[in-house]
VOPAGU-2260 file (C-alpha; in pm, 1 decimal, decimal comma):
REM VOPAGU-2260
SITE   aa  ch    i         X         Y         Z
SITE  MET   A    0       1,7     -12,2      -0,4
SITE  ARG   A    1     144,0     352,0     -81,3
SITE  THR   A    2     172,5     586,2     189,7
SITE  ASP   A    3     163,8     900,3      -7,3
SITE  SER   A    4     -50,8    1041,9    -300,2
SITE  SER   A    5     246,8    1077,8    -539,5
SITE  PRO   A    6     246,7     842,0    -841,4
SITE  GLY   A    7     623,7     810,1    -812,0
SITE  THR   A    8     871,2    1014,0   -1001,3
SITE  LEU   A    9     984,0     752,1   -1279,3
SITE  PRO   A   10     811,7     751,2   -1589,0
SITE  ALA   A   11     707,9     456,0   -1781,0
SITE  ARG   A   12    1006,3     293,8   -1953,5
SITE  GLU   A   13    1066,3     384,5   -2310,8
SITE  HIS   A   14    1290,2     233,8   -2566,1
SITE  LEU   A   15    1601,5     453,3   -2619,8
SITE  PRO   A   16    1612,7     620,9   -2974,5
SITE  ALA   A   17    1796,0     455,1   -3260,0
SITE  ASP   A   18    1961,0     778,7   -3383,5
SITE  THR   A   19    2207,8     833,1   -3132,2
SITE  ALA   A   20    2513,3     977,2   -3338,6
SITE  GLY   A   21    2747,8    1173,1   -3104,8
SITE  THR   A   22    2594,4    1072,4   -2760,6
SITE  PRO   A   23    2727,2     783,4   -2584,0
SITE  VAL   A   24    2454,7     543,5   -2514,7
SITE  LEU   A   25    2676,6     300,8   -2267,7
SITE  ASP   A   26    2936,0     431,0   -2025,7
SITE  VAL   A   27    3125,8     136,4   -1891,3
SITE  VAL   A   28    3304,9     235,4   -1558,0
SITE  ILE   A   29    3616,4      57,3   -1441,1
SITE  PRO   A   30    3701,2     145,7   -1081,3
SITE  VAL   A   31    4065,4      97,9   -1019,9
SITE  TYR   A   32    4310,9     115,8    -715,2
SITE  ASN   A   33    4676,4      35,4    -781,0
SITE  GLU   A   34    4626,1    -159,9   -1110,6
SITE  GLU   A   35    4907,9      -0,2   -1318,5
SITE  LYS   A   36    4990,8    -375,6   -1477,7
SITE  ASP   A   37    4626,7    -469,2   -1554,9
SITE  LEU   A   38    4473,7    -139,0   -1654,4
SITE  GLN   A   39    4600,0    -106,2   -2000,0
SITE  PRO   A   40    4516,0    -444,8   -2123,9
SITE  CYS   A   41    4192,8    -463,2   -1971,6
SITE  VAL   A   42    4070,2    -129,4   -2143,5
SITE  ARG   A   43    4229,9    -213,9   -2475,5
SITE  ARG   A   44    4054,2    -551,6   -2478,4
SITE  LEU   A   45    3703,5    -393,2   -2350,3
SITE  HIS   A   46    3761,1    -120,8   -2630,2
SITE  ASP   A   47    3811,4    -370,4   -2892,0
SITE  HIS   A   48    3516,7    -582,6   -2801,5
SITE  LEU   A   49    3293,4    -283,7   -2782,6
SITE  THR   A   50    3401,4    -167,8   -3134,7
SITE  ARG   A   51    3327,4    -505,9   -3276,2
SITE  THR   A   52    3020,4    -584,8   -3117,3
SITE  PHE   A   53    2826,6    -310,8   -2965,4
SITE  PRO   A   54    2589,6    -133,9   -3193,1
SITE  TYR   A   55    2560,3     206,4   -2995,4
SITE  PRO   A   56    2809,7     470,0   -2932,8
SITE  PHE   A   57    2971,4     406,3   -2611,6
SITE  ARG   A   58    3259,5     530,5   -2381,4
SITE  ILE   A   59    3496,0     359,7   -2121,7
SITE  THR   A   60    3550,1     563,4   -1803,8
SITE  ILE   A   61    3848,2     476,6   -1566,2
SITE  ALA   A   62    3762,2     572,3   -1217,2
SITE  ASP   A   63    4089,5     592,3   -1017,5
SITE  ASN   A   64    4029,1     548,5    -633,2
SITE  ALA   A   65    4335,9     746,3    -485,1
SITE  SER   A   66    4586,5     505,2    -640,4
SITE  THR   A   67    4966,6     566,5    -517,5
SITE  ASP   A   68    5136,6     369,8    -809,7
SITE  SER   A   69    5159,9     500,0   -1180,8
SITE  THR   A   70    4767,7     388,3   -1233,8
SITE  PRO   A   71    4666,3     765,6   -1287,7
SITE  ASP   A   72    4948,7     798,2   -1556,4
SITE  VAL   A   73    4826,4     485,3   -1738,8
SITE  ALA   A   74    4471,4     626,3   -1720,7
SITE  ARG   A   75    4598,8     944,4   -1878,6
SITE  LEU   A   76    4786,8     788,5   -2163,3
SITE  LEU   A   77    4470,4     556,3   -2238,9
SITE  GLU   A   78    4265,6     869,3   -2241,4
SITE  ALA   A   79    4505,7    1055,2   -2477,5
SITE  ARG   A   80    4547,1     761,9   -2722,2
SITE  VAL   A   81    4196,3     606,4   -2726,6
SITE  PRO   A   82    3890,5     845,1   -2845,9
SITE  GLU   A   83    3624,2     654,5   -2631,0
SITE  VAL   A   84    3827,8     653,7   -2291,4
SITE  ARG   A   85    3782,7     909,8   -2020,6
SITE  SER   A   86    3947,0     899,2   -1673,1
SITE  PHE   A   87    3856,3    1040,0   -1329,1
SITE  ARG   A   88    4054,8    1103,3   -1028,8
SITE  LEU   A   89    3904,9    1040,1    -681,3
SITE  GLU   A   90    4094,5    1136,3    -382,1
SITE  GLN   A   91    3928,9     895,5    -159,2
SITE  LYS   A   92    3913,8     471,9    -198,6
SITE  GLY   A   93    3601,3     308,4    -220,2
SITE  ARG   A   94    3431,4     111,9    -532,4
SITE  GLY   A   95    3082,8     236,0    -429,1
SITE  ARG   A   96    3208,6     597,7    -397,5
SITE  ALA   A   97    3368,2     575,9    -737,3
SITE  LEU   A   98    3057,1     444,9    -917,5
SITE  ARG   A   99    2823,4     697,4    -763,8
SITE  THR   A  100    3059,3     987,6    -840,4
SITE  VAL   A  101    3095,9     871,0   -1206,4
SITE  TRP   A  102    2749,8     759,4   -1276,2
SITE  SER   A  103    2606,8    1084,5   -1130,5
SITE  ALA   A  104    2805,0    1294,7   -1353,4
SITE  SER   A  105    2755,2    1094,3   -1683,2
SITE  GLU   A  106    2513,1    1204,5   -1951,0
SITE  ALA   A  107    2487,1     831,3   -2080,7
SITE  PRO   A  108    2130,2     682,8   -2044,6
SITE  ILE   A  109    2279,5     342,6   -1970,8
SITE  LEU   A  110    2558,6     323,3   -1699,3
SITE  ALA   A  111    2745,3       4,4   -1636,3
SITE  TYR   A  112    3048,2    -125,1   -1447,9
SITE  MET   A  113    3314,6    -416,0   -1464,9
SITE  ASP   A  114    3618,3    -523,4   -1249,6
SITE  VAL   A  115    3950,2    -443,1   -1407,2
SITE  ASP   A  116    4042,6    -807,2   -1410,1
SITE  LEU   A  117    3761,1    -888,0   -1658,3
SITE  SER   A  118    3678,8   -1211,9   -1489,8
SITE  THR   A  119    3322,0   -1204,6   -1646,9
SITE  ASP   A  120    3317,7   -1302,8   -2026,3
SITE  LEU   A  121    3258,0    -985,0   -2213,2
SITE  ASN   A  122    3002,3   -1189,1   -2449,3
SITE  ALA   A  123    2751,0   -1113,1   -2170,8
SITE  LEU   A  124    2783,4    -744,6   -2192,3
SITE  LEU   A  125    2529,9    -685,7   -2469,9
SITE  PRO   A  126    2281,3    -923,2   -2320,6
SITE  LEU   A  127    2325,3    -724,6   -1992,5
SITE  VAL   A  128    2242,0    -392,7   -2122,5
SITE  ALA   A  129    1997,5    -498,9   -2394,5
SITE  PRO   A  130    1708,4    -514,0   -2159,8
SITE  LEU   A  131    1780,0    -155,5   -2026,1
SITE  ILE   A  132    1817,9      -3,8   -2376,5
SITE  SER   A  133    1481,0    -166,2   -2473,0
SITE  GLY   A  134    1297,0     -28,5   -2168,0
SITE  HIS   A  135    1210,0    -386,7   -2040,9
SITE  SER   A  136    1431,3    -358,7   -1711,5
SITE  ASP   A  137    1576,1     -90,2   -1478,9
SITE  LEU   A  138    1868,4    -276,7   -1342,3
SITE  ALA   A  139    2076,0    -572,0   -1497,7
SITE  ILE   A  140    2333,1    -789,2   -1329,1
SITE  GLY   A  141    2546,5   -1078,8   -1424,7
SITE  SER   A  142    2486,2   -1396,7   -1219,7
SITE  ARG   A  143    2772,1   -1669,1   -1142,8
SITE  LEU   A  144    2503,2   -1861,9    -969,5
SITE  ALA   A  145    2246,8   -1940,2   -1258,9
SITE  ARG   A  146    2208,4   -2277,1   -1377,2
SITE  SER   A  147    2366,1   -2201,6   -1700,7
SITE  SER   A  148    2656,0   -2017,4   -1563,5
SITE  ARG   A  149    3007,1   -2158,9   -1606,3
SITE  VAL   A  150    3232,9   -2046,7   -1323,5
SITE  VAL   A  151    3599,5   -2151,1   -1238,8
SITE  ARG   A  152    3693,6   -2047,1    -885,7
SITE  GLY   A  153    3827,2   -2194,0    -563,6
SITE  ALA   A  154    3587,7   -2383,1    -316,0
SITE  LYS   A  155    3668,0   -2095,2     -58,2
SITE  ARG   A  156    3541,1   -1807,8    -251,5
SITE  GLU   A  157    3234,6   -2030,5    -380,3
SITE  PHE   A  158    3150,1   -2083,6     -16,8
SITE  ILE   A  159    3179,8   -1754,1      84,2
SITE  SER   A  160    2951,2   -1632,8    -209,8
SITE  ARG   A  161    2684,6   -1879,6    -170,4
SITE  SER   A  162    2683,8   -1818,0     188,7
SITE  TYR   A  163    2643,9   -1438,9     145,0
SITE  ASN   A  164    2354,3   -1472,3     -90,2
SITE  LEU   A  165    2174,9   -1707,9     155,4
SITE  ILE   A  166    2228,3   -1445,0     436,9
SITE  LEU   A  167    2077,4   -1196,1     171,1
SITE  ARG   A  168    1779,6   -1415,4     103,6
SITE  GLY   A  169    1721,0   -1490,8     468,4
SITE  SER   A  170    1773,9   -1162,5     615,1
SITE  LEU   A  171    1659,7    -899,4     341,5
SITE  GLN   A  172    1424,6   -1128,2     133,0
SITE  ALA   A  173    1650,4   -1062,2    -151,6
SITE  ARG   A  174    1541,1   -1253,9    -478,9
SITE  PHE   A  175    1826,2   -1161,3    -703,9
SITE  SER   A  176    2084,7   -1443,4    -699,9
SITE  ASP   A  177    2416,5   -1280,6    -693,0
SITE  ALA   A  178    2489,4    -955,9    -526,3
SITE  GLN   A  179    2862,9    -941,4    -572,4
SITE  CYS   A  180    2954,1   -1017,8    -943,6
SITE  GLY   A  181    3145,0    -703,7   -1074,2
SITE  PHE   A  182    2908,4    -685,9   -1371,4
SITE  LYS   A  183    2617,9    -447,8   -1356,9
SITE  ALA   A  184    2425,5    -205,3   -1540,6
SITE  ILE   A  185    2147,1      54,9   -1441,9
SITE  ARG   A  186    1937,8     308,3   -1644,1
SITE  ARG   A  187    2035,0     661,2   -1582,0
SITE  ASP   A  188    1689,8     795,0   -1490,9
SITE  VAL   A  189    1668,5     514,8   -1221,1
SITE  ALA   A  190    2031,2     605,1   -1108,2
SITE  GLN   A  191    1948,7     959,4   -1027,1
SITE  LEU   A  192    1686,5     875,8    -783,6
SITE  LEU   A  193    1826,3     553,8    -652,6
SITE  LEU   A  194    2173,1     652,3    -573,0
SITE  PRO   A  195    2112,3     922,1    -313,2
SITE  LEU   A  196    1928,8     640,5     -98,4
SITE  VAL   A  197    2256,7     407,2    -118,2
SITE  GLU   A  198    2491,2     511,1     171,6
SITE  ASP   A  199    2774,5     251,7     147,0
SITE  THR   A  200    3068,1     376,7     -40,1
SITE  GLY   A  201    3263,4      41,2     -64,0
SITE  TRP   A  202    3195,0    -315,8    -132,0
SITE  PHE   A  203    2845,0    -321,4     -11,3
SITE  PHE   A  204    2721,4     -59,8    -260,3
SITE  ASP   A  205    2612,6    -296,7    -519,0
SITE  THR   A  206    2412,7    -507,2    -257,7
SITE  GLU   A  207    2237,4    -193,0     -93,4
SITE  MET   A  208    2159,2     -70,3    -458,4
SITE  LEU   A  209    1991,4    -400,1    -537,9
SITE  VAL   A  210    1802,1    -443,9    -230,3
SITE  LEU   A  211    1649,0    -101,0    -234,4
SITE  ALA   A  212    1570,0    -123,1    -618,7
SITE  GLU   A  213    1392,7    -453,4    -550,9
SITE  ARG   A  214    1194,8    -322,5    -252,5
SITE  ALA   A  215    1096,3     -41,6    -472,1
SITE  GLY   A  216     952,8    -273,9    -720,4
SITE  LEU   A  217    1204,3    -188,6    -997,5
SITE  ARG   A  218    1270,4    -477,6   -1253,1
SITE  ILE   A  219    1623,3    -658,3   -1213,9
SITE  HIS   A  220    1728,9    -849,2   -1507,2
SITE  GLU   A  221    1980,0   -1116,9   -1450,6
SITE  VAL   A  222    2211,7   -1254,5   -1718,7
SITE  PRO   A  223    2397,6   -1612,5   -1673,0
SITE  VAL   A  224    2764,8   -1531,8   -1711,4
SITE  ASP   A  225    3075,7   -1722,7   -1758,9
SITE  TRP   A  226    3359,9   -1619,5   -1493,9
SITE  VAL   A  227    3700,5   -1704,0   -1403,6
SITE  ASP   A  228    3840,0   -1623,0   -1072,6
SITE  ASP   A  229    4154,1   -1372,4   -1060,7
SITE  PRO   A  230    4403,1   -1559,2    -838,4
SITE  ASP   A  231    4560,9   -1218,1    -776,6
SITE  SER   A  232    4269,3   -1031,4    -663,3
SITE  THR   A  233    4358,0    -768,3    -384,5
SITE  VAL   A  234    4011,1    -799,8    -205,5
SITE  HIS   A  235    4048,1    -858,9     143,5
SITE  ILE   A  236    3783,2   -1120,1     195,8
SITE  VAL   A  237    3742,3   -1098,4     580,5
SITE  LYS   A  238    3723,8    -730,4     600,4
SITE  THR   A  239    3482,6    -717,4     320,8
SITE  ALA   A  240    3266,0    -989,2     465,1
SITE  THR   A  241    3252,0    -811,4     786,2
SITE  ASP   A  242    3153,2    -479,7     620,2
SITE  ASP   A  243    2881,7    -653,9     448,1
SITE  LEU   A  244    2716,5    -796,0     720,9
SITE  LYS   A  245    2741,6    -439,4     896,7
SITE  GLY   A  246    2565,9    -325,1     581,6
SITE  VAL   A  247    2300,2    -581,2     593,9
SITE  TRP   A  248    2221,3    -492,8     943,9
SITE  ARG   A  249    2187,5    -137,4     868,8
SITE  VAL   A  250    1972,0    -173,2     562,5
SITE  GLY   A  251    1745,2    -422,1     735,5
SITE  ARG   A  252    1695,7    -177,3    1013,4
SITE  ALA   A  253    1619,2      90,2     777,5
SITE  LEU   A  254    1368,1    -116,0     576,7
SITE  ALA   A  255    1186,2    -233,4     901,0
SITE  THR   A  256    1158,1     134,0    1023,0
SITE  GLY   A  257    1044,3     265,2     698,0
SITE  SER   A  258    1303,2     534,6     694,9
SITE  LEU   A  259    1357,5     526,6     325,0
SITE  PRO   A  260    1110,8     694,6      70,0
SITE  LEU   A  261    1106,3     394,3    -175,1
SITE  ASP   A  262     757,1     502,8    -304,7
SITE  ARG   A  263     936,9     764,8    -502,9
SITE  LEU   A  264    1084,3     496,0    -738,2
SITE  THR   A  265     742,4     365,5    -834,3
SITE  ARG   A  266     689,2     327,7   -1198,8
SITE  PRO   A  267     348,4     320,6   -1385,8
SITE  PHE   A  268     169,8     -10,1   -1415,9
SITE  GLY   A  269     262,6     -74,2   -1749,6
SITE  ASP   A  270     385,4      99,8   -2092,9
SITE  ASP   A  271      60,2      -5,6   -2284,9
SITE  PRO   A  272    -178,7     267,0   -2309,2
SITE  ARG   A  273    -452,0      16,8   -2236,2
SITE  ASP   A  274    -283,3     -52,1   -1870,5
SITE  ARG   A  275    -362,8     320,5   -1814,9
SITE  GLU   A  276    -730,5     253,6   -1870,6
SITE  ILE   A  277    -766,1       4,4   -1570,2
SITE  MET   A  278    -990,8     147,3   -1288,5
SITE  ASP   A  279   -1094,6      40,1    -951,9
SITE  VAL   A  280    -864,4    -301,5    -946,0
SITE  PRO   A  281    -786,9    -403,2    -595,4
SITE  LYS   A  282    -402,6    -400,3    -550,4
SITE  GLY   A  283    -197,3    -668,6    -380,9
SITE  LEU   A  284    -470,9    -890,3    -227,7
SITE  ALA   A  285    -287,2   -1204,3    -260,6
SITE  ARG   A  286      12,3   -1080,8     -96,0
SITE  GLN   A  287    -214,5    -900,8     168,0
SITE  LEU   A  288    -352,3   -1234,2     260,2
SITE  VAL   A  289     -53,1   -1413,0     290,9
SITE  GLY   A  290     104,4   -1139,8     500,6
SITE  PHE   A  291    -209,3   -1122,9     730,1
SITE  CYS   A  292    -221,2   -1491,1     770,8
SITE  VAL   A  293     127,6   -1514,9     870,8
SITE  VAL   A  294      83,6   -1223,1    1122,5
SITE  GLY   A  295    -242,6   -1358,1    1230,5
SITE  GLY   A  296     -83,3   -1696,2    1312,8
SITE  LEU   A  297     201,9   -1532,8    1506,9
SITE  SER   A  298     -38,3   -1310,6    1698,2
SITE  THR   A  299    -248,6   -1598,1    1788,6
SITE  LEU   A  300      42,7   -1798,6    1948,2
SITE  PHE   A  301     139,2   -1465,1    2120,6
SITE  TYR   A  302    -223,5   -1417,0    2242,9
SITE  LEU   A  303    -237,1   -1768,7    2380,5
SITE  LEU   A  304      96,6   -1752,1    2562,9
SITE  LEU   A  305     -11,8   -1442,5    2707,8
SITE  TYR   A  306    -347,1   -1583,4    2821,8
SITE  SER   A  307    -194,4   -1881,6    2978,1
SITE  GLY   A  308      48,0   -1639,4    3158,2
SITE  PHE   A  309    -233,0   -1399,7    3294,2
SITE  ARG   A  310    -473,8   -1700,4    3372,1
SITE  GLN   A  311    -220,5   -1785,5    3650,6
SITE  PHE   A  312    -322,3   -1498,2    3865,5
SITE  SER   A  313    -671,2   -1392,2    3715,2
SITE  GLY   A  314    -999,9   -1519,9    3602,4
SITE  SER   A  315   -1059,9   -1625,4    3237,4
SITE  GLN   A  316   -1245,5   -1305,0    3131,9
SITE  THR   A  317    -961,3   -1079,4    3277,6
SITE  ALA   A  318    -697,2   -1292,3    3133,5
SITE  ASN   A  319    -866,3   -1291,3    2788,7
SITE  ALA   A  320    -911,1    -907,6    2788,4
SITE  LEU   A  321    -566,9    -848,6    2894,5
SITE  ALA   A  322    -396,6   -1109,8    2652,7
SITE  LEU   A  323    -641,1    -978,5    2345,8
SITE  LEU   A  324    -553,7    -595,5    2420,9
SITE  VAL   A  325    -178,8    -668,9    2410,5
SITE  SER   A  326    -168,6    -892,9    2114,8
SITE  ALA   A  327    -414,8    -660,6    1919,9
SITE  VAL   A  328    -163,9    -366,4    1958,6
SITE  ALA   A  329     111,9    -587,8    1831,2
SITE  ASN   A  330     -95,6    -717,0    1563,1
SITE  THR   A  331    -206,3    -362,3    1417,8
SITE  ALA   A  332     161,3    -268,5    1424,0
SITE  ALA   A  333     270,1    -580,4    1240,4
SITE  ASN   A  334      -2,8    -556,3     961,8
SITE  ARG   A  335      37,5    -183,7     937,1
SITE  ARG   A  336     412,7    -238,9     832,5
SITE  LEU   A  337     430,7    -587,0     676,7
SITE  THR   A  338      81,9    -667,7     538,9
SITE  PHE   A  339     -28,3    -319,9     421,7
SITE  GLY   A  340     308,3    -156,6     363,7
SITE  VAL   A  341     248,0     148,9     589,3
SITE  ARG   A  342     588,0     303,7     654,6
SITE  GLY   A  343     656,2     606,0     893,5
SITE  ARG   A  344     481,0     749,4    1177,5
SITE  ALA   A  345     204,9     935,3     988,5
SITE  ASP   A  346    -156,8     837,0    1111,7
SITE  ALA   A  347       0,8     562,1    1350,6
SITE  VAL   A  348    -223,3     681,3    1647,9
SITE  ARG   A  349    -521,2     667,8    1423,9
SITE  HIS   A  350    -435,0     316,3    1284,7
SITE  GLN   A  351    -403,8     200,6    1645,1
SITE  ALA   A  352    -727,5     376,6    1760,5
SITE  GLN   A  353    -914,1     202,4    1470,2
SITE  GLY   A  354    -726,7    -115,7    1551,5
SITE  LEU   A  355    -869,5    -119,2    1902,4
SITE  VAL   A  356   -1231,1     -76,7    1770,0
SITE  VAL   A  357   -1145,4    -391,9    1573,6
SITE  PHE   A  358   -1015,3    -553,0    1899,4
SITE  GLY   A  359   -1341,5    -471,3    2074,6
SITE  ILE   A  360   -1520,4    -650,5    1794,4
SITE  GLY   A  361   -1290,4    -938,7    1862,8
SITE  LEU   A  362   -1310,8    -939,4    2241,2
SITE  ALA   A  363   -1672,4    -936,5    2213,4
SITE  LEU   A  364   -1653,7   -1247,8    2000,6
SITE  THR   A  365   -1420,0   -1442,1    2238,5
SITE  SER   A  366   -1579,0   -1308,2    2551,3
SITE  GLY   A  367   -1909,6   -1425,9    2425,3
SITE  SER   A  368   -1745,0   -1772,2    2336,1
SITE  LEU   A  369   -1634,7   -1799,6    2709,5
SITE  PHE   A  370   -1974,6   -1695,6    2849,3
SITE  ALA   A  371   -2130,1   -1972,2    2638,6
SITE  LEU   A  372   -1871,6   -2220,6    2766,9
SITE  ASP   A  373   -1942,2   -2108,1    3116,1
SITE  ALA   A  374   -2294,5   -2163,9    3082,5
SITE  ALA   A  375   -2255,6   -2511,1    2943,2
SITE  THR   A  376   -2020,3   -2638,9    3217,4
SITE  SER   A  377   -1929,0   -2493,4    3561,1
SITE  ASP   A  378   -1568,2   -2586,2    3531,7
SITE  PRO   A  379   -1425,6   -2644,3    3181,5
SITE  ALA   A  380   -1085,0   -2774,5    3133,8
SITE  HIS   A  381    -826,5   -2535,5    3026,6
SITE  ALA   A  382    -754,8   -2717,6    2694,1
SITE  THR   A  383   -1144,1   -2676,7    2642,7
SITE  GLU   A  384   -1108,5   -2322,7    2700,1
SITE  LEU   A  385    -806,0   -2283,8    2468,3
SITE  ALA   A  386    -991,7   -2472,3    2194,0
SITE  VAL   A  387   -1302,3   -2253,1    2210,7
SITE  LEU   A  388   -1067,2   -1950,9    2212,0
SITE  VAL   A  389    -904,7   -2075,4    1899,7
SITE  ALA   A  390   -1232,4   -2098,6    1716,6
SITE  ALA   A  391   -1346,1   -1754,5    1811,6
SITE  ASN   A  392   -1043,5   -1605,6    1709,9
SITE  LEU   A  393   -1020,3   -1771,0    1360,2
SITE  ALA   A  394   -1385,4   -1620,8    1312,8
SITE  ALA   A  395   -1247,7   -1285,2    1442,4
SITE  THR   A  396    -958,9   -1300,5    1202,9
SITE  VAL   A  397   -1169,8   -1304,1     889,7
SITE  LEU   A  398   -1355,0   -1011,9    1008,7
SITE  ARG   A  399   -1024,2    -833,4    1119,4
SITE  PHE   A  400    -892,5    -872,5     759,8
SITE  LEU   A  401   -1188,6    -724,2     610,6
SITE  LEU   A  402   -1217,3    -420,7     843,5
SITE  PHE   A  403    -823,4    -354,1     813,9
SITE  ARG   A  404    -835,1    -373,0     436,3
SITE  ALA   A  405   -1162,1    -152,0     367,3
SITE  TRP   A  406   -1157,8      65,7     679,9
SITE  VAL   A  407    -809,2      90,3     869,3
SITE  PHE   A  408    -551,1      68,6     585,8
SITE  PRO   A  409    -754,7     139,2     265,3
SITE  ASP   A  410    -576,4     237,0     -61,0
SITE  ARG   A  411    -681,1     603,4     -80,9
SITE  ARG   A  412    -495,9     661,5    -421,3
SITE  GLY   A  413    -818,6     699,3    -615,3
SITE  ASP   A  414    -991,1     934,1    -352,6
SITE  GLU   A  415    -701,3    1180,9    -359,7
SITE  GLU   A  416    -605,8    1175,6    -730,2
SITE  PRO   A  417    -844,9     998,7    -929,2
SITE  GLU   A  418    -740,3    1125,6   -1261,5
SITE  ALA   A  419    -380,7    1117,8   -1199,0
SITE  GLN   A  420    -362,0     757,3   -1058,7
SITE  HIS   A  421    -649,7     582,5   -1260,2
SITE  ARG   A  422    -626,3     747,1   -1597,4
SITE  VAL   A  423    -250,7     849,2   -1682,7
SITE  GLN   A  424    -262,8     966,5   -2030,7
SITE  PRO   A  425      20,2     864,8   -2264,4
SITE  PRO   A  426     303,0    1074,6   -2302,2
SITE  THR   A  427     274,5    1325,6   -2587,7
SITE  ARG   A  428     519,2    1256,8   -2860,2
SITE  THR   A  429     655,8    1568,0   -3043,3
SITE  ALA   A  430     912,7    1648,7   -3289,1
SITE  ALA   A  431    1155,2    1803,6   -3037,8
SITE  ALA   A  432    1306,3    1535,4   -2832,6
SITE  PRO   A  433    1314,5    1578,0   -2448,3
SITE  THR   A  434    1619,2    1580,8   -2247,1
SITE  TYR   A  435    1685,7    1428,8   -1904,2
SITE  PRO   A  436    1612,0    1690,5   -1647,9
SITE  ALA   A  437    1908,1    1772,7   -1417,0
SITE  PRO   A  438    1805,8    1691,5   -1050,9
SITE  GLY   A  439    2066,1    1929,1    -911,6
SITE  PRO   A  440    2395,2    2088,0    -999,0
SITE  LEU   A  441    2613,7    1887,3   -1204,4
SITE  PRO   A  442    2979,3    1930,5   -1263,6
SITE  GLN   A  443    3114,7    2060,2   -1599,6
SITE  ARG   A  444    3112,5    1784,2   -1810,6
SITE  PRO   A  445    3453,9    1617,1   -1882,2
SITE  HIS   A  446    3667,3    1692,7   -2177,2
SITE  THR   A  447    3676,0    1478,1   -2505,7
SITE  PRO   A  448    3981,1    1294,3   -2516,9
SITE  SER   A  449    4083,2    1457,5   -2843,3
SITE  GLN   A  450    4151,6    1776,6   -2661,0
SITE  ASN   A  451    4417,6    1606,2   -2462,2
SITE  SER   A  452    4359,2    1831,1   -2165,3
SITE  ALA   A  453    4430,7    1727,3   -1804,6
SITE  THR   A  454    4241,0    1445,0   -1647,9
SITE  THR   A  455    3919,4    1591,3   -1459,2
SITE  GLN   A  456    3956,2    1562,0   -1098,1
SITE  PHE   A  457    3661,5    1512,8    -840,0
SITE  ARG   A  458    3694,5    1491,8    -464,5
SITE  ALA   A  459    3471,1    1196,9    -376,7
SITE  GLY   A  460    3119,2    1288,4    -317,7
SITE  GLU   A  461    3128,9    1638,4    -465,2
SITE  ALA   A  462    3098,5    1565,4    -826,5
SITE  ALA   A  463    2803,7    1332,6    -781,0
SITE  ASP   A  464    2499,8    1575,3    -691,2
SITE  GLY   A  465    2649,8    1881,3    -532,8
SITE  THR   A  466    2523,9    1781,8    -178,2
SITE  VAL   A  467    2855,4    1725,6      23,1
SITE  GLY   A  468    2746,8    1606,5     369,3
SITE  VAL   A  469    2387,9    1584,9     302,3
SITE  PRO   A  470    2234,0    1252,8     424,9
SITE  PRO   A  471    2094,9    1026,0     154,8
SITE  LEU   A  472    1749,4    1077,9     259,3
SITE  GLU   A  473    1751,1    1446,8     232,4
SITE  ARG   A  474    1930,3    1423,7     -98,0
SITE  SER   A  475    1647,9    1196,2    -230,6
SITE  ARG   A  476    1418,2    1450,9    -102,9
SITE  GLU   A  477    1571,1    1725,8    -307,2
SITE  TRP   A  478    1594,6    1506,1    -599,1
SITE  GLY   A  479    1249,5    1382,5    -606,7
SITE  ARG   A  480    1074,2    1692,4    -495,6
SITE  ASP   A  481     882,5    1722,3    -805,7
SITE  ALA   A  482     650,3    1407,0    -832,2
SITE  THR   A  483     564,0    1469,8   -1192,8
SITE  ILE   A  484     934,2    1505,1   -1317,1
SITE  ARG   A  485     968,8    1333,7   -1669,5
SITE  LEU   A  486    1315,0    1152,9   -1739,7
SITE  GLN   A  487    1353,2    1072,6   -2106,4
SITE  PRO   A  488    1627,7     921,3   -2319,1
SITE  VAL   A  489    1908,7    1151,0   -2435,7
SITE  ARG   A  490    1905,9    1238,6   -2821,1
SITE  PRO   A  491    2186,7    1368,6   -3025,3
SITE  HIS   A  492    2055,3    1691,4   -3097,4
SITE  ASP   A  493    1966,8    1784,1   -2727,5
SITE  THR   A  494    2132,9    2090,2   -2604,1
SITE  ASP   A  495    2228,6    2195,9   -2233,1
SITE  PRO   A  496    2305,8    2559,2   -2137,4
SITE  ARG   A  497    2560,8    2401,1   -1901,4
SITE  ASP   A  498    2752,7    2206,3   -2179,2
SITE  ALA   A  499    3098,1    2344,1   -2248,7
SITE  ARG   A  500    3066,7    2242,9   -2599,5
């Protein structure tokens, strides 16, 4: 259930235009730290592959994470000799910091990255970005754990990778199969709104981005890849695993408290104009039923434990009332967050008050059953009392769900903005092609390689969005302030007053 009237800031996905001469469609970022030996063969090999196989203009961006060897010199040399190569220098380490900085400054509609060791077979690159170009998906990842993937690596790394993904599935309910494969891509319009919510600047950046995207309902495309482990990898496994677990805890807590405005990443129902004519269709009934049943089952067990405890020092009616009151408050809070997806503290008091009314109805049903049992026998067994209460609670549960769905947590989108929500007009196509609106101040676009000027330098976090020191939530509010923003593919004849050209 949505908690605001905003239809989301992302438009329906559209296929990128075929006429893209002069504008890079794909920007592949290679984050590096002290990779003076591997950088040049990696970039040369990637450039050759893209030149031969990729049908759109592309760019390769080297993101130097404060290297202390000759990596910056190698990057500048490649930039001067290869037309499609550019380099950025960051003064702080962190793969996530490098990706956020370069992706936020890039004008390419498709943003990707890969590790410098090129462990992933490059034949998977076009299948990775094709669903993003076509408008089918929002993000794409390479998966080493798909059935058709072919992977060569040691047992230690295999165990760590599979264990980590099991932890993500168990703790954050992640459905994607491989969070750590260094082979991912994202649409620029999605990145503009998603990246401000991602706090991590290191190796957990990928996982956090994917978990938030999945929770927001964005579509993640997975590509089976062939992958060969790099025996000379400099990744510190223990430290990385520790930081990842800390990140899992932080993201899980943020999702549980509802502190992330994921509703702003919602897309329209579909791209077919017929989808926009659908009216008064109940949303998420099956999911709500499953969630309500799970919460109801746990609440019933909680209620029975409380009743048994209170029954030790009070009568059956008093014990029932106390147990039902405490469990009703917990049940309302759990259904509010888990079943109906209401986040934040807005209307929490009203929801609890309405929940207490529902509690009163349940109390009447269960108390009435106890009165009937007492009338039938003067000294009923404790097991009999519990059986009667279970039956009464089942009847109250059905009524509770109907009241919760129709009265306590209704979907009020149709009441607040009936036209905006139920009958969205298809975008008007005109001769002049729209541009990506900039969400905030962006840095000057990097120079073209042919100019042979000095490498553009960014201090980490400054080039990305111009919001140094601002928490991710506040940055997202600034970027997503206008709920009707339209983000469209870049076309070659677009002009930007901030463009140095």
